[in-house]
NUMAR-392436 format. One record per atom (N, C-alpha, C): residue number from 1; residue in three letters; atom name; y, z, x. Coordinates in Angstrom, 1 decimal. Layout:
R  resi  resn  name      yy      zz      xx
R   NUM   ALA    CA       Y       Z       X
...
END
This chain:
R  resi  resn  name      yy      zz      xx
R     1   GLN     N     1.6     8.0   -17.3
R     1   GLN    CA     0.9     7.0   -16.5
R     1   GLN     C     1.9     6.0   -15.9
R     2   VAL     N     1.8     5.7   -14.6
R     2   VAL    CA     2.6     4.7   -14.0
R     2   VAL     C     1.9     3.4   -14.0
R     3   LYS     N     2.6     2.4   -14.4
R     3   LYS    CA     2.0     1.0   -14.3
R     3   LYS     C     2.5     0.4   -13.0
R     4   LEU     N     1.5    -0.1   -12.2
R     4   LEU    CA     1.8    -0.6   -10.9
R     4   LEU     C     1.3    -2.1   -10.8
R     5   VAL     N     2.2    -3.0   -10.3
R     5   VAL    CA     1.9    -4.4   -10.2
R     5   VAL     C     2.2    -4.8    -8.8
R     6   GLU     N     1.1    -5.2    -8.1
R     6   GLU    CA     1.3    -5.7    -6.7
R     6   GLU     C     1.6    -7.2    -6.6
R     7   SER     N     2.2    -7.6    -5.6
R     7   SER    CA     2.5    -9.0    -5.3
R     7   SER     C     2.6    -9.2    -3.8
R     8   GLY     N     2.6   -10.5    -3.4
R     8   GLY    CA     2.8   -10.8    -2.0
R     8   GLY     C     1.6   -11.1    -1.2
R     9   GLY     N     0.4   -11.0    -1.7
R     9   GLY    CA    -0.8   -11.3    -1.0
R     9   GLY     C    -0.9   -12.8    -0.8
R    10   GLY     N    -1.8   -13.2     0.1
R    10   GLY    CA    -2.0   -14.6     0.3
R    10   GLY     C    -2.9   -14.9     1.5
R    11   LEU     N    -2.9   -16.1     2.0
R    11   LEU    CA    -3.6   -16.5     3.2
R    11   LEU     C    -2.7   -16.7     4.3
R    12   VAL     N    -3.0   -16.1     5.4
R    12   VAL    CA    -2.2   -16.2     6.6
R    12   VAL     C    -3.0   -16.3     7.9
R    13   GLN     N    -2.5   -16.9     8.9
R    13   GLN    CA    -3.3   -17.0    10.2
R    13   GLN     C    -3.1   -15.7    10.9
R    14   ALA     N    -4.1   -15.5    11.8
R    14   ALA    CA    -4.1   -14.3    12.6
R    14   ALA     C    -2.8   -14.3    13.4
R    15   GLY     N    -2.2   -13.1    13.5
R    15   GLY    CA    -0.9   -13.0    14.2
R    15   GLY     C     0.3   -13.1    13.3
R    16   GLY     N     0.0   -13.5    12.1
R    16   GLY    CA     1.1   -13.7    11.1
R    16   GLY     C     1.5   -12.5    10.4
R    17   SER     N     2.4   -12.6     9.5
R    17   SER    CA     3.0   -11.5     8.7
R    17   SER     C     2.9   -11.7     7.2
R    18   LEU     N     2.9   -10.6     6.5
R    18   LEU    CA     3.0   -10.7     5.0
R    18   LEU     C     3.7    -9.4     4.6
R    19   ARG     N     4.4    -9.5     3.5
R    19   ARG    CA     5.0    -8.3     2.9
R    19   ARG     C     4.5    -8.1     1.5
R    20   LEU     N     3.8    -7.0     1.2
R    20   LEU    CA     3.3    -6.7    -0.1
R    20   LEU     C     4.4    -5.9    -0.8
R    21   SER     N     4.5    -6.1    -2.1
R    21   SER    CA     5.4    -5.3    -3.0
R    21   SER     C     4.6    -4.7    -4.1
R    22   CYS     N     5.0    -3.6    -4.6
R    22   CYS    CA     4.4    -2.9    -5.7
R    22   CYS     C     5.5    -2.4    -6.6
R    23   ALA     N     5.6    -3.0    -7.8
R    23   ALA    CA     6.6    -2.6    -8.7
R    23   ALA     C     6.0    -1.6    -9.7
R    24   ALA     N     6.7    -0.5    -9.9
R    24   ALA    CA     6.3     0.6   -10.8
R    24   ALA     C     7.1     0.7   -12.0
R    25   SER     N     6.5     1.1   -13.1
R    25   SER    CA     7.2     1.3   -14.4
R    25   SER     C     6.4     2.3   -15.2
R    26   GLY     N     7.2     2.9   -16.2
R    26   GLY    CA     6.5     3.8   -17.1
R    26   GLY     C     6.8     5.2   -16.9
R    27   ARG     N     7.0     5.7   -15.7
R    27   ARG    CA     7.3     7.1   -15.4
R    27   ARG     C     8.4     7.1   -14.3
R    28   THR     N     8.9     8.3   -14.1
R    28   THR    CA     9.9     8.5   -13.1
R    28   THR     C     9.3     8.3   -11.7
R    29   PHE     N     9.7     7.2   -11.0
R    29   PHE    CA     9.1     6.8    -9.8
R    29   PHE     C     9.2     7.9    -8.7
R    30   THR     N    10.3     8.6    -8.7
R    30   THR    CA    10.5     9.6    -7.7
R    30   THR     C     9.7    10.9    -7.8
R    31   ASN     N     8.9    10.9    -8.9
R    31   ASN    CA     8.0    12.0    -9.1
R    31   ASN     C     6.7    11.8    -8.3
R    32   TYR     N     6.6    10.7    -7.6
R    32   TYR    CA     5.3    10.3    -7.0
R    32   TYR     C     5.4     9.9    -5.6
R    33   ALA     N     4.4    10.4    -4.8
R    33   ALA    CA     4.2     9.8    -3.5
R    33   ALA     C     3.4     8.5    -3.8
R    34   MET     N     3.5     7.6    -2.9
R    34   MET    CA     2.9     6.3    -3.1
R    34   MET     C     2.0     5.9    -1.9
R    35   GLY     N     0.9     5.2    -2.2
R    35   GLY    CA     0.0     4.8    -1.1
R    35   GLY     C    -0.5     3.4    -1.2
R    36   TRP     N    -0.9     2.8    -0.1
R    36   TRP    CA    -1.6     1.5    -0.1
R    36   TRP     C    -3.0     1.8     0.4
R    37   PHE     N    -3.9     1.2    -0.3
R    37   PHE    CA    -5.4     1.2     0.1
R    37   PHE     C    -5.9    -0.2     0.2
R    38   ARG     N    -7.0    -0.4     0.8
R    38   ARG    CA    -7.6    -1.7     0.8
R    38   ARG     C    -9.1    -1.6     0.7
R    39   GLN     N    -9.7    -2.7     0.2
R    39   GLN    CA   -11.2    -2.7     0.1
R    39   GLN     C   -11.6    -4.1     0.5
R    40   ALA     N   -12.4    -4.2     1.6
R    40   ALA    CA   -13.0    -5.4     2.0
R    40   ALA     C   -14.4    -5.6     1.4
R    41   PRO     N   -14.9    -6.8     1.3
R    41   PRO    CA   -16.2    -7.0     0.6
R    41   PRO     C   -17.3    -6.2     1.3
R    42   GLY     N   -18.1    -5.5     0.5
R    42   GLY    CA   -19.2    -4.7     1.0
R    42   GLY     C   -18.8    -3.4     1.7
R    43   LYS     N   -17.5    -3.0     1.6
R    43   LYS    CA   -17.0    -1.8     2.3
R    43   LYS     C   -16.3    -0.9     1.2
R    44   GLU     N   -16.2     0.4     1.6
R    44   GLU    CA   -15.5     1.3     0.7
R    44   GLU     C   -14.0     1.1     0.8
R    45   ARG     N   -13.3     1.5    -0.3
R    45   ARG    CA   -11.9     1.5    -0.3
R    45   ARG     C   -11.4     2.5     0.8
R    46   GLU     N   -10.4     2.1     1.5
R    46   GLU    CA    -9.8     2.9     2.6
R    46   GLU     C    -8.3     3.0     2.5
R    47   PHE     N    -7.8     4.2     3.0
R    47   PHE    CA    -6.4     4.4     3.0
R    47   PHE     C    -5.8     3.5     4.1
R    48   VAL     N    -4.6     3.0     3.8
R    48   VAL    CA    -3.9     2.2     4.8
R    48   VAL     C    -2.6     2.9     5.2
R    49   ALA     N    -1.8     3.2     4.2
R    49   ALA    CA    -0.5     3.8     4.4
R    49   ALA     C     0.0     4.6     3.2
R    50   GLY     N     0.8     5.6     3.5
R    50   GLY    CA     1.4     6.4     2.4
R    50   GLY     C     2.8     6.8     2.7
R    51   ILE     N     3.5     7.1     1.6
R    51   ILE    CA     4.9     7.5     1.7
R    51   ILE     C     5.3     8.5     0.7
R    52   ASN     N     6.1     9.6     1.0
R    52   ASN    CA     6.4    10.6     0.0
R    52   ASN     C     7.5    10.1    -0.9
R    53   TRP     N     8.0    10.9    -1.8
R    53   TRP    CA     8.9    10.4    -2.8
R    53   TRP     C    10.2     9.9    -2.3
R    54   SER     N    10.7    10.6    -1.2
R    54   SER    CA    12.0    10.2    -0.6
R    54   SER     C    12.0     9.2     0.4
R    55   GLY     N    10.8     8.9     0.9
R    55   GLY    CA    10.7     8.0     2.1
R    55   GLY     C    10.8     8.7     3.4
R    56   GLY     N    11.0    10.0     3.4
R    56   GLY    CA    11.2    10.7     4.6
R    56   GLY     C     9.9    11.0     5.4
R    57   SER     N     8.8    10.8     4.7
R    57   SER    CA     7.5    11.1     5.4
R    57   SER     C     6.5    10.0     5.1
R    58   THR     N     5.9     9.5     6.2
R    58   THR    CA     4.9     8.4     6.0
R    58   THR     C     3.7     8.8     6.9
R    59   ASP     N     2.6     8.1     6.5
R    59   ASP    CA     1.3     8.2     7.3
R    59   ASP     C     0.6     6.9     7.3
R    60   TYR     N    -0.2     6.7     8.3
R    60   TYR    CA    -0.9     5.4     8.5
R    60   TYR     C    -2.3     5.6     9.0
R    61   ALA     N    -3.1     4.7     8.6
R    61   ALA    CA    -4.5     4.7     9.2
R    61   ALA     C    -4.3     4.2    10.7
R    62   ASP     N    -5.2     4.7    11.5
R    62   ASP    CA    -5.1     4.4    12.9
R    62   ASP     C    -5.2     2.9    13.2
R    63   SER     N    -5.9     2.2    12.3
R    63   SER    CA    -6.2     0.8    12.5
R    63   SER     C    -4.9    -0.1    12.2
R    64   VAL     N    -3.9     0.5    11.6
R    64   VAL    CA    -2.7    -0.3    11.2
R    64   VAL     C    -1.5     0.2    11.9
R    65   LYS     N    -1.6     1.4    12.5
R    65   LYS    CA    -0.4     2.0    13.1
R    65   LYS     C     0.2     1.0    14.1
R    66   ASP     N     1.5     0.9    14.1
R    66   ASP    CA     2.3     0.1    15.0
R    66   ASP     C     2.3    -1.4    14.5
R    67   ARG     N     1.6    -1.7    13.5
R    67   ARG    CA     1.6    -3.1    12.9
R    67   ARG     C     2.1    -3.1    11.5
R    68   PHE     N     1.8    -2.1    10.7
R    68   PHE    CA     2.2    -2.1     9.3
R    68   PHE     C     3.3    -1.0     9.1
R    69   THR     N     4.2    -1.3     8.2
R    69   THR    CA     5.2    -0.3     7.8
R    69   THR     C     5.4    -0.2     6.3
R    70   ILE     N     5.3     1.0     5.8
R    70   ILE    CA     5.4     1.3     4.4
R    70   ILE     C     6.9     1.8     4.2
R    71   SER     N     7.5     1.3     3.1
R    71   SER    CA     8.8     1.8     2.7
R    71   SER     C     8.9     1.7     1.2
R    72   ARG     N    10.0     2.3     0.7
R    72   ARG    CA    10.2     2.3    -0.8
R    72   ARG     C    11.7     2.2    -1.1
R    73   ASP     N    11.9     1.6    -2.2
R    73   ASP    CA    13.3     1.5    -2.7
R    73   ASP     C    13.3     2.2    -4.1
R    74   ASN     N    13.7     3.4    -4.2
R    74   ASN    CA    13.7     4.1    -5.4
R    74   ASN     C    14.6     3.6    -6.5
R    75   ALA     N    15.6     2.9    -6.1
R    75   ALA    CA    16.5     2.3    -7.0
R    75   ALA     C    15.9     1.1    -7.7
R    76   LYS     N    14.9     0.5    -7.1
R    76   LYS    CA    14.2    -0.7    -7.6
R    76   LYS     C    12.8    -0.3    -8.1
R    77   ASN     N    12.4     1.0    -8.0
R    77   ASN    CA    11.0     1.4    -8.4
R    77   ASN     C    10.0     0.6    -7.7
R    78   THR     N    10.1     0.4    -6.4
R    78   THR    CA     9.2    -0.5    -5.7
R    78   THR     C     8.9     0.1    -4.3
R    79   VAL     N     7.6    -0.1    -4.0
R    79   VAL    CA     7.1     0.3    -2.7
R    79   VAL     C     6.6    -1.0    -2.0
R    80   TYR     N     6.8    -1.0    -0.6
R    80   TYR    CA     6.5    -2.2     0.1
R    80   TYR     C     5.5    -1.9     1.3
R    81   LEU     N     4.8    -2.9     1.7
R    81   LEU    CA     4.0    -2.8     2.9
R    81   LEU     C     4.2    -4.0     3.7
R    82   GLN     N     5.0    -3.8     4.8
R    82   GLN    CA     5.2    -4.9     5.8
R    82   GLN     C     4.1    -5.0     6.7
R    83   MET     N     3.4    -6.1     6.8
R    83   MET    CA     2.2    -6.2     7.7
R    83   MET     C     2.5    -7.3     8.7
R    84   ASN     N     2.5    -6.9    10.0
R    84   ASN    CA     2.7    -7.8    11.1
R    84   ASN     C     1.5    -7.8    12.0
R    85   SER     N     1.4    -8.8    12.8
R    85   SER    CA     0.3    -9.0    13.8
R    85   SER     C    -1.1    -8.9    13.1
R    86   LEU     N    -1.2    -9.6    12.0
R    86   LEU    CA    -2.4    -9.5    11.1
R    86   LEU     C    -3.6   -10.0    11.9
R    87   LYS     N    -4.7    -9.3    11.6
R    87   LYS    CA    -6.0    -9.7    12.2
R    87   LYS     C    -7.0   -10.0    11.1
R    88   PRO     N    -8.0   -10.8    11.4
R    88   PRO    CA    -9.1   -11.1    10.4
R    88   PRO     C    -9.7    -9.8     9.8
R    89   ALA     N    -9.7    -8.7    10.6
R    89   ALA    CA   -10.2    -7.5    10.0
R    89   ALA     C    -9.4    -6.9     9.0
R    90   ASP     N    -8.1    -7.4     8.8
R    90   ASP    CA    -7.3    -6.9     7.7
R    90   ASP     C    -7.5    -7.5     6.4
R    91   THR     N    -8.4    -8.5     6.4
R    91   THR    CA    -8.8    -9.2     5.1
R    91   THR     C    -9.4    -8.2     4.1
R    92   ALA     N    -8.8    -8.2     3.0
R    92   ALA    CA    -9.2    -7.2     1.9
R    92   ALA     C    -8.4    -7.4     0.7
R    93   VAL     N    -8.8    -6.8    -0.4
R    93   VAL    CA    -7.9    -6.6    -1.5
R    93   VAL     C    -7.1    -5.3    -1.3
R    94   TYR     N    -5.8    -5.5    -1.4
R    94   TYR    CA    -4.9    -4.3    -1.2
R    94   TYR     C    -4.4    -3.8    -2.5
R    95   TYR     N    -4.5    -2.5    -2.6
R    95   TYR    CA    -4.1    -1.8    -3.9
R    95   TYR     C    -3.0    -0.8    -3.6
R    96   CYS     N    -2.1    -0.8    -4.6
R    96   CYS    CA    -1.0     0.2    -4.6
R    96   CYS     C    -1.4     1.4    -5.5
R    97   ALA     N    -1.0     2.6    -5.1
R    97   ALA    CA    -1.4     3.8    -5.9
R    97   ALA     C    -0.4     4.8    -5.9
R    98   ALA     N    -0.3     5.6    -7.0
R    98   ALA    CA     0.6     6.7    -7.1
R    98   ALA     C     0.0     8.0    -7.2
R    99   SER     N     0.6     9.0    -6.4
R    99   SER    CA     0.0    10.3    -6.3
R    99   SER     C     1.1    11.3    -6.8
R   100   ARG     N     0.6    12.4    -7.5
R   100   ARG    CA     1.5    13.4    -8.0
R   100   ARG     C     1.9    14.4    -6.9
R   101   THR     N     1.3    14.2    -5.7
R   101   THR    CA     1.6    15.2    -4.7
R   101   THR     C     3.1    15.1    -4.3
R   102   ARG     N     3.8    14.1    -4.7
R   102   ARG    CA     5.2    13.8    -4.5
R   102   ARG     C     5.8    14.0    -3.1
R   103   ASP     N     5.9    15.2    -2.6
R   103   ASP    CA     6.5    15.4    -1.3
R   103   ASP     C     5.5    15.3    -0.2
R   104   ARG     N     4.2    15.3    -0.5
R   104   ARG    CA     3.2    15.2     0.6
R   104   ARG     C     2.4    13.9     0.5
R   105   VAL     N     2.3    13.3     1.6
R   105   VAL    CA     1.5    12.1     1.7
R   105   VAL     C     0.0    12.5     1.8
R   106   THR     N    -0.8    12.0     1.0
R   106   THR    CA    -2.2    12.3     1.1
R   106   THR     C    -3.0    11.0     1.3
R   107   THR     N    -4.1    11.1     2.1
R   107   THR    CA    -4.9     9.9     2.5
R   107   THR     C    -6.1     9.9     1.6
R   108   THR     N    -6.3    10.9     0.7
R   108   THR    CA    -7.5    11.0    -0.2
R   108   THR     C    -7.3    10.2    -1.5
R   109   SER     N    -8.2     9.2    -1.7
R   109   SER    CA    -8.0     8.3    -2.8
R   109   SER     C    -8.1     9.1    -4.2
R   110   SER     N    -8.8    10.1    -4.2
R   110   SER    CA    -9.0    10.9    -5.5
R   110   SER     C    -7.7    11.6    -5.9
R   111   MET     N    -6.8    11.7    -5.0
R   111   MET    CA    -5.5    12.4    -5.3
R   111   MET     C    -4.5    11.4    -5.9
R   112   TYR     N    -4.9    10.1    -6.0
R   112   TYR    CA    -4.0     9.1    -6.6
R   112   TYR     C    -4.4     8.9    -8.0
R   113   VAL     N    -3.5     9.0    -8.9
R   113   VAL    CA    -3.9     9.0   -10.3
R   113   VAL     C    -3.7     7.6   -11.0
R   114   ASP     N    -2.9     6.8   -10.5
R   114   ASP    CA    -2.6     5.5   -11.1
R   114   ASP     C    -2.7     4.4   -10.0
R   115   TRP     N    -3.3     3.3   -10.4
R   115   TRP    CA    -3.6     2.2    -9.4
R   115   TRP     C    -3.2     0.8   -10.0
R   116   GLY     N    -2.8     0.0    -9.1
R   116   GLY    CA    -2.5    -1.4    -9.5
R   116   GLY     C    -3.8    -2.2    -9.5
R   117   GLN     N    -3.7    -3.5    -9.8
R   117   GLN    CA    -4.9    -4.4   -10.0
R   117   GLN     C    -5.3    -5.0    -8.7
R   118   GLY     N    -4.5    -4.9    -7.7
R   118   GLY    CA    -4.9    -5.4    -6.4
R   118   GLY     C    -4.3    -6.7    -6.1
R   119   THR     N    -4.1    -7.0    -4.8
R   119   THR    CA    -3.7    -8.4    -4.4
R   119   THR     C    -4.5    -8.7    -3.1
R   120   GLN     N    -5.0   -10.0    -3.1
R   120   GLN    CA    -5.9   -10.4    -2.0
R   120   GLN     C    -5.1   -10.8    -0.8
R   121   VAL     N    -5.5   -10.3     0.4
R   121   VAL    CA    -4.9   -10.7     1.6
R   121   VAL     C    -6.1   -11.3     2.5
R   122   THR     N    -5.9   -12.5     2.9
R   122   THR    CA    -6.9   -13.2     3.7
R   122   THR     C    -6.3   -13.6     5.0
R   123   VAL     N    -6.8   -13.2     6.1
R   123   VAL    CA    -6.3   -13.5     7.5
R   123   VAL     C    -7.4   -14.4     8.1
R   124   SER     N    -7.0   -15.6     8.5
R   124   SER    CA    -7.9   -16.6     9.1
R   124   SER     C    -7.8   -16.5    10.6
R   125   SER     N    -8.9   -16.7    11.3
R   125   SER    CA    -8.9   -16.7    12.8
R   125   SER     C    -8.5   -18.0    13.4
END
């Protein structure tokens, strides 16, 4: 099991930026592809961004393309989500997750085996 701890959430005005971090421990970090998901009140959890073990492959939801960037530092066992040009629609709890698909980025939440506790992102208009 990989333990995941997110940080970096908060309150920001529309148009602003935040960077989320997710620190992993407990297993070999490079055995996992990583993903960010989010869940807004009354809505289902949705895929936001994913990255394979090496960082060479990434994928994004259409709603965040060109605004969000996922990256990872394998030396620090950490994955990041840089969020720019934030909109009120981005308000949600953001979750970091680990997938054993390793070299392939998957958008399917059921393929992710370990999850963090989530961090709240609130974007005011």
